[in-house]
N, C-alpha and C positions, 0 to 999 in steps of 0.2 A: 516581576513586574519591570515595568521599564525604568531605567536610569530618567531621573529628571537632570534637566529640562530638557521638554519635547524640542524636537527642531522647529523651527519656526515655519511655516506656511510657503514662503517666498524662498525657501531653500530646498524643497522639495527635488530632487530628482530620481532620474529613472535608473536603477540598479540592473545592469544588464547583466545575463547568464557568467560571464568572466569575473564580473565584481562579485557577485553572490559567492562564487564555488569555494573561496578560500576562507569564507566567512561563516559555511556551513560546515564545520564537520561532524563527522558523523558519530564520533565517540559522545558529543554534547547533542546532538539531535535524538539520538535513542532514549535517552531520559527524558528530553522534551515533550517526546510522543507519549511517554508512560504517563506525564503529569496531565496532558492534555486529557488522553483517555479515559483516566478517572476524573476528571474535572466534568468531562462530557457526560459518564454517566451517573455521576452525583447530581447534576441538573445546574450545573454552576457554566453551563454554554448554552446561549441562547442559538441556535441553529434550525432551520428547516433543512426540509431533505431537498436538495439540487433540483431547481429545474433543468429542463433539458429541451433545447431549441433545436430540431432538426434543420438539415441543410442536405434536402434529396437530391439536388441536382447536381451534387457534389459529394453524394455518398459520407457525408461527414454531419457533425453536430456538435453544438456549443452548450456549454453546462454553467450555470451560473451557480456560484455556490458562496453564500454570503453566513456571516457569524458574528456575534459578540460574546467576545472572552478578556472578562477582566477589564484593564484599564484599554484595550483595544477593540475594535471591529473593523470589520473590511469584508471582501469577495475575492474569491479566483475566478475569473474566466478561463475556462480551460475548453481547448478544442481540440477534439478528435478527428481525425481525417486518415483512416488506413493507407489511401493511395499515395500517399505522400511518401510511403517507403520505395513507391517507384521512380520516385522523383528526385532520391538524395537526401528528403528533409523529413525531421520528426515526425511522426505520427502524431505527437500529442503537443499542444502551442498553447502558452499560458502566461499570464499576466495576473500580480495579487497587487489589490489597493488597500492599502493599511491606513487607519484613521486614529484619532483621538475617540477612546470611548465616552468623555465626559464634555466634550466640544462640538466632537464631529470634525475637527480640522485634519486636514490630509496631513500624515505623516512619511508616506513612501508609496513610491511604485516599482514593483521590480518584477523581472520575468520570474516566470512559474513553471516552466519547464523542467529544470534541474530540482526545484523544488520539490515540485510532484515527482521526479523521478527517485529521489533520496528520502523524503517522509515516507513514502510507500513501503520502501524498503525498510524504514527505520522501525514503522509500527509494526513489521512482520518479524524483526527484529525482537523486541519487546516480546509479542506473541509467543515466539521460538523458545526465550529464554525461560517463560513464565510457564508454556505447556509441553516440551518438550522432555525428552529424559535427560537427567544433568549428565549423563555417561554417553549423548549421541554423539556418534561417530561419522556416520556417513549422510550423504545429502544429496537427493536427485533435484535437478532442476530440469522442469519441462518448458522450453523455450529460450531462445537463444538472442534476446534482443535486451534493450536497455535496461528493462527490471530484472532481467536473468543476471545480467553485470552486477547490478545495483544490490540485489538479494545476496549475491555471493560474497560481496564485498561487507554487507551489514551482518550477514548471520555469522559468518566468520569471528565478529568481534563478540560474538556470545556461547560459540559453541566452536570446540578445535574439531573440527573433520579431518580423519583421516584417509577417506575416499569420497571422492564427487564424480557422481555420473551426469551428463548430460544428454538431453534429446532434444529434437527439433523439426518439424514438419520440412525444414531445408536441412538435408544432412550437411549440405557445405557448411551453413551456419552454426550447426552445431559444433561440428569439428575446430573450426574457427576457434569458438567461444572455448571449448574443450583444452585446447592449443594456449590460450592465454591464458588460464585460470589453474593449468596443470591438474585437468579432469579427464575422463573416458567419456568419449561419445560412443553411445550405443543405443537402443531401441526402447521405445517408452517403457516396455514390460519390463526389461532388464535394469533399467535406471531405477526404474520404482521398488522392486522387488528386495528385500532386506534394507533397504532404505529407511534411517530413523526418522530422518525429516525431508519432506517433499515440499518443494515449491512448482505451482501451476503458475505460470504466466505469458501465455500462448495467446491470448485474446481468441481461442478458440469460439465457435458456434455449437460446436458439438462435443462429448465427452472424449478427453484425451487422458484421463485417468480413470482407472477400473479398482474398483474398491477390493476386488480380489486379489490385484497384486500385492497391497498393503500387507506390512508383517504386523503381529500383534504388536502394540504400543507406539505406533508410528504416527506422528504428528504431522498435518498437511496443513501450508499457508495456499489457499485457493486466493487468487488473485486478479487473474488476467480477463475473468469473464462479468462484463456489466450488463445488465439489461435483463427483462423478465425473459427473453428468449436466449438466451446465452448459456450456455455453461460448459464447463470444463471436467466436473468430477460426474460420476455415475450414478445412479439411485444407492448402488452397495457401498460407494465412500462417502455417500452423504447420511447414510443409516449409523456413522459414528456420533460422537458429541460435538454435536454445531455452537459453536462459540462466534461473535459478532463484532464490527467495530460499533453498529447501530440499528435495534430491532426495526425503527421506524423505515429507516433505508432499506435494509433487506427486505423487508415485508413488501417494498415497490420497486426494488431495483435487484435483486440477485436471481435470476433463472436456476441457479445452483440449487437455491433453498426451495425454492417454490415449484420448481419442475417436479423435483423429487417429493416434496410435500415434506419437509425435513423438518423437525422441533427445533427451536433455539434455545439452547442449554440458558447462556449468559450472554453481558455484553462482556468486551475485556475490560473494560475499565471497573465492572462489577467484579472481577476475579481480580484483578488486581488491587484495589483496595480490599477484598477480603471480608465484602457483602455476599460474595457466593462463593462458597467452596471449591478449590481446584477440582475439576472432574476426573473421575476412576474409569476411565472407559478403555478399551481395545484399541479404538481409532479416537483421536479428536482432531477437528477441521476449524480451522480458524477462517473464514469469510470475510474478506477485506474488502470494501467499496470504495474506500477513503471520504475522508472527513474535512470539512472548510475549517474546522477548528484545528485538524492537524496542518493544514495550511497558514493560518494565522500564528501558530506557535513556532513555527521554522521563521516565518516573517519576523517575528517578536528577536527571534536569537541573532536574525541579521542585523537588524536596527541595534540592537543592544553592543554590537560588535563595531559598528560603525562607530 
């Protein structure tokens, strides 16, 4: 819960990315995401599936993500414009509005790009800590952008990786990331074979991960594909035990699940709370789509730190 008193509405300021960054340590964000996921699956959050507004003339779209979570409510407006990469701009742009849940008074407006980047990786870290082997030593990252870097930082807090392998559709970008984090740049297949933990953060509309490459006991964080026509994992990979952040969202937004007709075992919050047992499977896939409650939980951390 937020510390009282709440700031007066007249004191509301926009918190830009540079203000947000030092107030959101990953070490605090990971447990906050765990609590938010448990609360979501326990029905303690009011949150519809996000609405999507296409912007076809610019090959983009806007997502509207509202929620009510305890003493706060709010919404994130997030824009995805893949063409921004060629302009030297982030492909994701976002703002988060936070309000008191008891009176509706505004509490804060803040930049959501960094929050989206960090909370997405923090959720994968929660899943990795719970679902991967405790002795996991090797990590494969398919993708080389913002989320690849953020996932490396977050997952390294919950598992000690001796070996990290990176692949990207743009080999130069893969090599730059590998040099930056002390990893090896290689093919997608060579990156995945033998890896204990795999992360897919490519934004690809076609599978980049083949189930035939996965070792028994591997855990996959499938993050990059959102939308009913997009997928990063092939049917073989999706034959593993599938865990999601939200069943409702997955059945409306996940091409990975819908195109493979993959059954959902549980929500991550259910397994965290112990209402569903840990899966015993050769392959475990966590399909992350991103939830508004995750954004509000991160925003509460920032407001508390302020």
